[in-house]
C-alpha positions as MATLAB code, in Angstrom:
seq = 'MFNGFRGILYRELNVFRKRAKKQILASSLSPLLFLIAFGWGFGDRVAVNGLPYITFLIPGLITMSSLNQSYGIAQELNITRFYFHVFDEYLIAPISHVEIVLGEAAYGMFKGLLSTVLIFVYSVIFSVKLIVGPMFFIAILTHTFLFTTLGITIAMLVKDHGDQATVNTFVITPMIFLSGTFFPVDKLPAVFKWLVYALPLTYSTKVIRATLTGGDVNMSYFLLMLGFAAAFFVTALRAVGRVEG';
ca = [
     -23.334    9.907  -10.645;
     -19.713   11.117   -9.403;
     -20.620   13.983   -7.461;
     -20.281   11.808   -4.010;
     -16.924   10.248   -5.342;
     -15.285   14.299   -5.638;
     -16.950   15.481   -2.846;
     -15.260   12.608   -0.820;
     -11.948   13.073   -2.780;
     -12.206   17.039   -2.364;
     -12.717   16.335    1.399;
      -9.596   14.323    1.867;
      -7.283   15.846   -0.190;
      -8.266   19.425    1.688;
      -7.607   18.117    4.765;
      -4.354   16.470    3.727;
      -2.966   19.488    2.146;
      -2.948   21.214    5.694;
      -0.694   18.683    6.966;
       0.819   18.039    3.804;
       4.667   18.617    5.272;
       4.404   16.488    8.280;
       2.728   13.746    6.691;
       5.441   13.455    3.635;
       8.453   13.966    5.858;
       7.164   10.966    8.450;
       6.564    8.708    5.439;
      10.074    9.952    3.557;
      12.104    9.085    6.804;
      11.710    5.279    7.545;
      12.311    4.253    3.731;
      15.945    6.517    4.055;
      16.885    4.979    7.159;
      16.302    1.450    5.727;
      18.330    2.401    2.401;
      21.455    4.158    4.879;
      21.199    0.950    6.846;
      21.069   -1.694    4.151;
      21.779    0.156    1.170;
      24.822    1.881    2.047;
      25.961   -1.241    4.455;
      25.742   -3.907    2.073;
      26.839   -1.475   -0.648;
      27.751   -3.680   -4.254;
      29.278   -6.196   -1.680;
      26.061   -8.419   -1.651;
      23.752   -9.195   -4.938;
      20.457  -11.283   -4.607;
      18.781  -12.908   -7.689;
      21.897  -11.645   -9.905;
      20.726   -7.958   -8.907;
      22.819   -5.285   -6.214;
      21.371   -5.686   -2.756;
      20.452   -2.247   -3.142;
      18.841   -2.293   -6.556;
      16.813   -5.549   -5.146;
      15.896   -3.279   -1.864;
      14.631   -0.239   -3.690;
      11.310   -1.911   -5.664;
      10.637   -3.614   -2.211;
      10.327   -0.308   -0.475;
       7.981    0.999   -3.071;
       6.002   -1.894   -2.121;
       6.370   -1.262    1.258;
       6.433    2.422    1.420;
       2.935    2.697   -0.640;
       1.486   -0.058    1.574;
       2.224    1.994    4.565;
       0.512    4.731    3.316;
      -2.414    3.208    0.862;
      -3.630    1.273    3.997;
      -2.981    3.848    6.261;
      -6.116    5.441    5.144;
      -7.976    3.012    8.113;
      -6.376    5.184   10.815;
      -7.626    8.216    9.165;
     -10.976    6.639    8.899;
     -11.058    5.555   12.795;
     -10.902    8.715   13.507;
     -13.578   10.405   11.166;
     -15.531    7.464   12.390;
     -15.269    7.608   15.541;
     -14.850   11.089   16.844;
     -15.404   13.360   14.163;
     -19.043   11.181   12.646;
     -17.484   12.489    9.398;
     -18.400    9.182    8.098;
     -21.582    9.117    9.205;
     -22.156   12.378    7.135;
     -21.430   10.238    4.370;
     -23.701    7.437    4.759;
     -26.816    9.777    5.155;
     -25.725   11.794    2.056;
     -27.349   10.493   -1.229;
     -24.803    8.725   -1.983;
     -23.534    5.032   -3.050;
     -21.685    2.825   -1.496;
     -19.800    2.371   -4.297;
     -18.902    6.325   -4.705;
     -17.773    5.970   -0.739;
     -15.305    3.340   -1.554;
     -14.130    4.848   -4.572;
     -13.551    8.100   -3.185;
     -11.660    6.837   -0.512;
     -10.020    4.789   -2.438;
      -8.829    6.956   -4.658;
      -7.591    8.983   -1.661;
      -5.868    6.488   -0.434;
      -4.213    5.814   -3.971;
      -2.742    9.116   -3.865;
      -0.771    8.846   -0.757;
       0.732    5.560   -1.596;
       1.476    7.252   -5.278;
       3.455    9.789   -3.152;
       5.448    7.881   -1.437;
       6.438    5.960   -4.142;
       7.749    9.150   -5.875;
       9.504    9.667   -2.898;
      11.144    6.397   -3.271;
      11.961    7.310   -7.124;
      13.723   10.248   -5.762;
      16.087    8.162   -3.191;
      16.922    6.349   -5.913;
      18.321    8.688   -8.176;
      20.322    9.819   -4.936;
      21.554    6.828   -4.096;
      22.249    6.098   -7.762;
      20.030    2.973   -8.303;
      18.688    2.975  -12.106;
      15.255    1.744  -12.195;
      13.134    0.570  -15.713;
       9.913    2.200  -15.714;
       7.651    1.044  -18.564;
       3.799    0.620  -19.301;
       3.677   -2.485  -16.387;
       4.705   -0.601  -13.358;
       2.074    2.206  -13.484;
      -0.570   -0.612  -14.175;
       1.048   -2.628  -10.951;
       1.730    0.257   -8.771;
      -1.875    1.500   -9.156;
      -3.306   -2.173   -8.745;
      -1.226   -2.500   -5.594;
      -2.258    1.103   -4.084;
      -5.969    0.152   -4.701;
      -5.534   -3.735   -3.111;
      -4.295   -2.381    0.134;
      -5.956    0.959    0.287;
     -10.052   -1.168   -0.029;
      -7.938   -3.564    2.595;
      -7.547   -0.624    4.484;
     -11.658    0.484    3.903;
     -12.586   -2.699    5.271;
     -10.317   -3.200    8.280;
     -11.523    0.486    9.396;
     -15.104   -0.637    8.692;
     -14.949   -3.693   10.771;
     -13.027   -2.518   13.801;
     -14.668   -0.968   17.262;
     -11.929    0.632   18.359;
      -8.559    1.824   18.063;
      -7.318   -1.236   20.266;
      -8.626   -3.390   16.963;
      -7.106   -1.678   14.807;
      -3.258   -2.061   16.186;
      -4.566   -5.641   16.606;
      -4.674   -6.044   12.972;
      -1.794   -4.035   12.260;
       0.735   -6.092   14.646;
      -0.258   -9.480   13.583;
      -1.354   -8.779   10.115;
       0.583   -6.397    8.598;
       3.389   -5.617   10.137;
       4.520   -9.254    9.579;
       3.849   -9.440    5.633;
       5.528   -6.361    5.507;
       8.683   -8.295    6.543;
       7.938  -11.757    5.094;
       6.579  -10.856    2.006;
      10.263  -10.224   -0.272;
      10.682   -6.623    0.718;
      14.046   -7.152    1.748;
      15.008  -10.857    1.194;
      13.733  -13.597   -1.762;
      10.716  -15.363   -0.296;
      12.247  -18.165   -1.838;
      14.992  -18.381    0.964;
      12.408  -19.132    3.653;
      11.664  -22.482    5.700;
       9.242  -24.257    3.285;
       6.412  -23.786    6.404;
       6.988  -19.722    5.694;
       6.216  -20.013    1.882;
       2.951  -21.241    2.304;
       2.406  -18.129    4.555;
       3.953  -15.432    2.204;
       2.213  -17.127   -0.786;
      -1.277  -16.672    0.760;
      -0.407  -12.666    1.223;
      -0.854  -10.035   -1.204;
       2.073   -8.353   -1.040;
       4.333  -11.538   -1.966;
       2.573  -10.444   -5.774;
       2.791   -7.236   -5.125;
       6.493   -7.222   -4.144;
       7.741  -10.002   -7.456;
       5.727   -8.248  -10.047;
       6.795   -4.757   -9.379;
      10.512   -5.610   -8.459;
      10.413   -7.461  -11.672;
       9.142   -4.219  -13.810;
      11.436   -2.191  -12.447;
      14.552   -4.381  -12.899;
      14.342   -5.506  -16.490;
      12.939   -9.157  -15.055;
       9.860  -11.224  -16.676;
       6.730  -10.400  -15.393;
       4.827  -13.382  -14.014;
       1.224  -12.877  -15.101;
      -0.326  -15.219  -13.269;
       1.085  -13.501   -9.864;
      -0.279  -10.077  -11.696;
      -3.643  -11.654  -12.164;
      -3.717  -12.351   -8.138;
      -2.916   -9.069   -7.555;
      -6.116   -7.897   -9.536;
      -7.409  -10.696   -7.688;
      -6.814   -9.740   -4.270;
      -7.990   -5.982   -5.364;
     -11.506   -7.341   -6.908;
     -11.931   -9.295   -3.888;
     -11.214   -6.570   -1.388;
     -13.216   -3.790   -3.038;
     -16.165   -5.907   -2.547;
     -15.273   -6.618    1.575;
     -15.584   -2.839    1.443;
     -18.508   -2.312   -0.081;
     -19.997   -4.881    2.207;
     -18.462   -3.518    4.993;
     -19.494   -0.243    4.610;
     -22.973   -1.299    3.906;
     -22.703   -3.290    7.317;
     -21.634    0.026    9.039;
     -24.914    1.716    7.928;
     -27.202   -1.267    8.985;
];
C-alpha cells in the first residue's frame, strides 16, 4: 500500500541529496543572523517572561526555521508541476492521493527537522540550555506536519509563482513576525491578538517554547495544533484531487 509513499519520498530525498550543502547553508544563515543581532545584542540584559531573551528566542527560531523549511516545499512542488510535470506523473501512477500527500509531507517534515537540528547546534554554541523531552518531539513533529500539509495545499491551489509569492507576502511572513517568535503575543494590542490567535504558528510557538524552557504546556493549544494539522491534511488531499480533476 505504501510503495507510492516510499517512491515519492525516495525521489524527493534523492533530489535533496544533490543540493543538500547549498540548502543547509541557506537555511542556517537567517537564524544565525537573528541570534547575533538579537541574542548578542540584548544579551542577558533583557528578560522575557522570566527568561533571558536569547533563551526565549531560540524556541521561536526553531518554529520559524522549521516552518520555512516545511512550508517551503510548496515552491518545489510548483516547479515540479509547472516546469518538469513530475507531479503529473504522480497523478497518473497507480498510487492514492493519501500516499502522494504523505510522501511529500514526510519530505517536508525531514527538511523542517533538519533545520531544527541546526538551531540546536546554535544553542550549544551560544550556551543556551534547553530541556528536550518527549513532548517536544511530539510537538515538533505535529508542527512540521501542519505546515508541510499547508504548503502542499497552497502549492496545489496557486496557478503560478506570482500567486505563491502573494500568499507568502500576505500570510506566511506576517505570521512569522506576529506569532510570538520574537516577542510575547500578549504584548500586542487587542486587535492584533484576535488575529494572531487565529494563526497556527502562535500555538506551535507557545507549545514548543514551553517544552524547551520547562514551562507548563497548555494542552488546549496542543489540541489546536492537532486540529490544524488534521484540517490541512484534509485540504491537501482535496487540493490534490482538484488538480487531478
